N, C-alpha and C positions, 0 to 999 in steps of 0.2 A: 393511395400513393405510397410508394416505398421510399423511405427517407434514409435508409442505412448508409448507402454509398456517399450520399451528399453530406451526411453527418460526419462520417469518418474523414472525409476530405477536409471539412471545416475544422475538425479537431487538429489535424496535421498542420493546416494553414495557420492556426493560432499558436502552434509551438509544441503540441503534444508529440511524443515519440511513439506512443502506443495508445490505442483506445479499443474498447470492446463494449458489448451490450450484454447485460445480465437480466434474466427473468427474475422478478422479485417474488414470485410465488413461493419458492423454497425458503425464503427468508421470513415468512409470516409466522413460522413456528420455530422456536429454538434459538434464534439469533437475538442477542441483546440489542435493543433499540431504545434510543432516548430522544424524544418521548416514546412511549410504547406504541402510539398510533402513528409514528413517523411516516411509514410507507403506505398507510391506508389509502390515500388518494392516488397512488401511483401504481404502474404496472411494470415499469422497466427502470433499470439503473444503468447509467453510462459511466464506465470507468475510464479515467484518463491518467496516463503515466508520463513522467519526464525522467529521462536518464540522467544520473549523476555523473559528473566528470571523473574519468579514471585517474587523472593525475592527482586530484584531491583525495580520492579514496585510497590511492597507493601511499599517500602521506601519513596514513593512520598506522600506528604500531600497536601499542597496548591500551589505547584510549583515543577519544576524539581530539581533534585539533581545532584551533580557532577558525581555520580556513574551512574545515568541514562543517562546523556549526553555522558559519555565515552562508555557505553554499546551500545547505539544506533550507535555511530560512528564505533565501532568495528563490529557490525552486518552489517552496510552499506558496510564496506570494504569487509566483507566475501561474501556478496551478489554480489558485483562487481566482485570478483574473480570467483564465481560460474558462473555468466553470461558470462564471458570471456571464461571459459572452455566449456560452452554449445555452444557458437559460434564456437569454434574449433571443437567440436564434430559434429556439423551440417555441417561445411565446409568439414570435412573429408569424408562425405557422398555425396559430390557433390552439396550441396545447399548453398545459401547465408544466412547470418544472421547478425544482428546488436544488440549489447548490449546497453541498455539505462542505464545510471548511476542511482544508487539506490536513491540518494538524491542530486539533482542539479537543481537549479532554473536557467533556461535559460533567462527567462524574469523576472528580479528581481523587476521591478516596479509593475507588475501585478501578480507576484508570480505564474508563470507557469514553469513547466519542459517541456522536449521534448514531453512527453505524460503522461497522468495520470496513474500511476501504479495501483491506486485503481480502476479505471474504467476497466482496463484490467483484474485485479484480479477478479472483480465482474463477468465479462463475462466468465472468466475461471472457475467459480464455487468455488473459494476459500472462498468466503464470500459474504455478502450483504452490501449495503451502509447504515451505521448507521446515526442517527440524528446528530452526530458530524461531518459527512462527512467522517469519517474513515471507513475503511473496517472492518467488524466484522465477525470473523470466528466462526463457531459453537463450536469448540473445545477450542479455546483460546481467543475468543473475539477479541478486537483490539490490543492485545499484540503481534503484528507481525510487521516486516519490509518487504518491497516488492521491487522487481525489475522486469524488463521486457526484453525479447529478441524477436526481430522481425525476421521473417524468411519467405522464400518462400518454405520451405519444406512442402509437402502436409501432413497435420495432421488433424485428426478428432477432432473438437472442443468440449469442454465441454459446459455446459450451466449454466446460472445464477441459484442461489438457492433462496429459499423463504426468504423474509425479516422477521426476528423474533424479531424486537425491540418492537413491540406491544405498550403498553401504558407506558412503562418505561420512566422515566424522569431523571434518575440518572446523565447522562452527562450534561443535561440542568441545573439541580439544582447545580451541583458542579463546573461548568465552572467559573474560577476566573475572566474571562473577561466579563461574562454574554453575551457571543457571540453566543450561540447555541439557535436557535429559537424554538426547540421542534417540528419541522415539520416532517412529515412522508412521505415515498414514498414506493410504492410496488416494484418499479424497481430502478429508479435512479432519482436524482434531475436534472431538466433541466439546472440549473445554481447553482453555489456555494451560491449565494445570497438567494436562496430559503431556505437554511438550516442554514446558519450562517451569522453573521455580520463580514465579513472578516477583515474590518479595525480594529474593536475592538480586534479580535483574534491576528492579527499581532502586534498591539501596545503592547499587553501584552507579546507576545513572545520577542519583542525587550527589554522590561523591564526585563524579565527573563534572557535574554542574558548577561546582565551586572552583574549578580550574579557570584562571583568568582567560577571558575571551570565549568561554563556552556558554555559560549562563542559560543553559537549556538542557533538558534531559536527552542528550545524544550520547551514543557510544560509537558504533560503526565497525567494531572489530569483526563481528560475524559477517558483515557485508564485505569487508575486504578479503577475507580468507576463502569465501565461496568460490569454487573453481568455475562455476558458470558465469561469473562476472569478469574473470581475468582475461586479458587480451592474449590471444594465441601468438606464440613466438614463431617467426618464420624459420 
């Protein structure tokens, strides 16, 4: 039985703006996984995305705002609820599934989660890997939050989409930490260090975290300036 259409419809009904299916085969070598056998029981990953509100993103200037921090947390919670519902939906049909938290560093020293939601979303066709390392969606740019559900349900995977960053340097020029290297990739970066100075980025995030009302490692500047997320003027 083909479940893809029913699954996509269910994701949208639960509040997702975008969803896609990734084949886990390419992730079995080279991708950081915590624990290392995380995906062993599964064959597919479902990527779920919720769009961030433009008015909140446009309120960002040279750093995060309390409104942005709160909004991201609320969307993360919504994503976690959706992913739990998807797990139940899959299990009701006799298959196994595991929800990965929307925003959780398992390795806090090296800044890794269980699996890269952005890598899964890229393989699921939701967007491409931008110069900022963020996933960039054709409809709303990097103004999205992501989560992942792993499953052994047989699903036909989507495929990566073309990288459309081109010669744009907006995120590089605007980065308050000067952490983005303006590197390009047609597919994906072999490591985070190819695209950004991770230490510079994280140090700036810790600085922003001390701003009253932020209390989390958010920035948002590169998200705001990306031309793919900006509303077109009539």
